[in-house]
N, C-alpha and C positions, 0 to 999 in steps of 0.2 A: 504493500500500500504506500509506504513512503516514496518508493521509486515512481509510482504513478503520479503522486502529487508533485514531485519534482519535475517530471516531464510536462505536466500541465502548466506549471509556473513558467518553465522555459518557453513553452509554446506561446504563452501570453506576452512574453517580453517583446517589446517592439524592436524589430530589426533595423528600421530606418530612423534617421533623425526626424524629429517632429517638424511638421511644416509650420510656416508663419501664417497666421490666420488674421484676416481682416473682415469686418462686418460693415456693410453699407446699407443702412436702414432708411426708410422714408415711405411716405404715402404712395398710393397708386399713381403712376405716371409722374413721379418726382424727378426722373432722370437717372435712376439707379443703373439701368442696363447700359445706357450710353457711357456713364462714368466707368462702369466695370469693364466694358468691352475694350476701351482704350488701354487700361492697365494690363489686362490679360494679353492683348496683342503686343504690347511693349515687352512683357516678360517672355512671351513665346509659348506655344502650346506644350512644349516639353517641360516647362517649369511651373506652369500655373494651372490650377483647377478652379473653375468658376461654377457656382451653383446657386439656385434660387430657392429660398425656403418657403415660397408660396406654393410649392409642390406638396406641402404637408396639409393641404385642405382635407377636411373630413368628408365633405359632400361635393358632388358634382353640381353643375349649374342648374340642372332640372330639380335636384333635391333641395337646393337652397331656396327655391320659390316657396316652400312650405315651412320654412323655419323663421323664427322671429328676429334673427340677427344676421349680420353680414360677415364676409370673410375677414374683416378687420377685427372681429371678436376672437380672442384666443380660444373660446369654446367651439369655434368653427374650424379649428386646426388641431392636428396631433402634436401639441407642443412638447409632450413628454418624449415622443419619438424623435422630434427635431433635436431636443437636448441630447438625447442618447447618441444620435448620429454626429452631432457637432463634437461631442467628446471623443468619439472614435476617430474622426478626422484629425482632431488636434493631437491624437496619439500616433498619427501616421497610418491608421488602419482604414481599409475600404468599407464602403457602406452600400447597401442596396436601397437606393433612394426612390421614393414614389415620384410619379410624374403627373402633373396636371396640365392638360393641353388647353391653353388659353383660346386657341382658335375655335375649338369645338365645345369647350366647357366640360370635357370628360376626363375622368381619371383613367390613365392608360398604364401600360406595362412598366414596372419599375426598371431603373437602369443601375448598372454597377458604376460607382464613382470611386476612383482611387486617388488619394491625395498626392500631389506633387510637391515641389519645394514651397509653393505658395498656394493657399486656398482663399479664394475671394467669394464671400457669401453675401448675397444681396436679397432684399425682400422686405415684406411688411413688418415682420415681428422678430428679427434676429436678436434684438436686444431686450426682449420683453421680460426675460427672467434672469435672475442672478446667476444661475447655473449656465445658461447660454452665454451670458456676457463673459464669464470666466474663461471661456474657450478662446477668446480673441486677444490678439496682441495689439490691434489697432481697431478703433471703433469710429464710425462716421455716420452723420445724420444729414440727409439732404432736405433742405428747408425752403423750397421756392415759395413765393407769394401765392396765395390761393387762386387769384384770378389766372395766373400763368399756368399753374398746375391743372386747373379745370380746362383751360384751352388745350394743353397737351393731351389730357385724357380724352377730350372730345375728338381730337384729331386721330389719336391712336385707335381708340375703341371703335370708331366708325370705319376707319380705313382697314384695320387688321382683324377685328373681332366680330364684325357683323352687326353691331348695334346701330340703332338710329340715334340722332342727337337728343331726341326727347327721352329715350331710355337712359342714356348716359347721364343727363342732367338730373333725372329722377333718382337714379342710383347714387349720385354724388350727394344729393340732399338726404337720402336715407342713411348714407354712411357717416354723415358729419358727426353725430354724437359719439360713435365708436372711434372715429378718427381722433377726436379730442381726448377720449378716455384712454386709448391704447397706443395709437401710432405716435402722436406728437409727444407723448410722455417719454418716449425713448430718447428725445433730444438731450435730456439731462445727462445721459450716460455716454455721450459721444466725446471722443478726444478732439475731433474736428467737426464743426458744423458749417455746412457749405450752402450758400444761397446764391442762385443765379437769378438776376433780375436787372431791369434797366436802372441806370443811375437816376435818382429822383431829381426831377426838374431840369434834366439836361437836354431833352428834346432830340434824341438821336434819330437819324434816318431810319425808315422802317426795316431795312435789311441789316442793321447793325447787330452783331451778336450780343447776347446778354452779358452784362458785367457779372463779376463774382465777388462776394464777401466771404472770406474763409476765416473762421474763428479758430485760432490755435490755442487750445486750452492747455493749462500746465499739468495735465494728467500724464502726459508723455513728453519726451524731449522732441523739439522741432529743429529743423535746420536754422542756423543763425543767419538772419538777413539784415541785421541792424547796421552793418557796415556798408551795405549797398542801398538800403531804403531808409534814409535818415528822416528826422522830423520835418526838415525844411524842404524835402524833396517834393517837387511838383510834377513828377512824371505820371503817366497813366497807370503805373503800378506803384502802390505805396503801402506802408505799414504804419499802424498807429494803435495805441491802446484805447479801448473803449470799455463800457460797462455792458456785460451780458444781460440777458433778460432777468437773471436772478440777482443782478446788482454787483456781481463780482467782476474785477478787472480781467480783461482778456486781450491778447494781441489779435488784431484784425488785419488780414492781408486783403487789400482791395485791388482788383484787376479790372480796369474799365474795358467794356466790350470793344471800344474803338481803339484799344491799345495797339500801336504799331509793332511789327515783329521785332524791331530793334530793342524796344523797351522790355518786352517779355523775354527776349533771348538773354539779356543781362541777368535777369532773375533766374531763369532756367539754368544757366551756366553756374551761377553761384550755388544753387541747390545741388546740382549734379556733382560739382567738384568736391563737395564736403563728404561724398561717399568714398573717395579715394579708390575707385575701381578703374580698370583699364578700358571698359566698354565705352563706346561713344554715346553721347546723349541721344535718346530715341527721337526720331523725327516724325513718328507716326501719331503722336499725341495731339489732342485737340480737334479731331475730326468728329463732327456731330451729324453729318449727312455727306453723301458722296460729293467730293469736291469742295466741301465747306468746312472751314477751320475756325475755331474760336481760341484766342490766346488765353482767355479766362479759363476755359475748360482744360487747355493744355497745362497750365500751371497747377490747377487743382489735381489733375491726374499725376503730374510729376511729383507733387508733394506726397501723395499716397504711395507712389512708386518708391520714393526716397525712404519712407517709413518701412516699407516691406523689405527693401534691400538692407537698410540699416539694422533691422531686427534680425535678419538672416546672418549678418556679419557678426 
């Protein structure tokens, strides 16, 4: 019997180094997939595993018509299974992940997910529980203004998921109480809170990419930008200390949507050089549509990439 127990313990010992885990939380159509895609592409498919925890829905779309809550409610999701799978991934072990097909609203065959060097987890509720949060090295919350998020959701759900505008707007209104109760509550647990929005009162042309405000909370170490972005700097990329919504001081990195490539390139090089690695700065960051690039998105993605590579080092 002791020999059997020893063999079991050895078989449970992780053979591989544990991956670096990042969570990107936010409401539906907040931009999580766009942010995730750029980071995963920069790391490469051989180094990054990306997954969405919205696959842990308990009910398909037809079943949800008969229940009194929405997918934003933890009771509509297998939270305990999500926690278990996040723990396994954090230990470097594979999982058999459920799959929810957003195009059909059906729960389909699960897939095998094997963690690589980096695991990027995005979704509605990755930071909902203390146990889930403990699995991550870096946590992010996407916080676009509600009018912009509603516009993004209308565009996506009507184009890709077969809804009418009236259905999307009705569902947004139905979800609002649970969004406030469960989704937006996760912002407090984020190391970085990112908001893409126009600069207030600036009057940018219609095709100007959105600006970004990136709050760098002191819960983890961030790259040092103070020698590049000083208090008297008037470039389109600047850093200043503000008060967060809870009244605590926090560094805020502002990247204007109309920022020229030269301005963002200075910041990107400063961030990248602090990693002390031989690889060149990725030039694939910042693409939000075919042929369309945002300097604000590129810097946000690069910051998260810096955190992943720094944690791995």
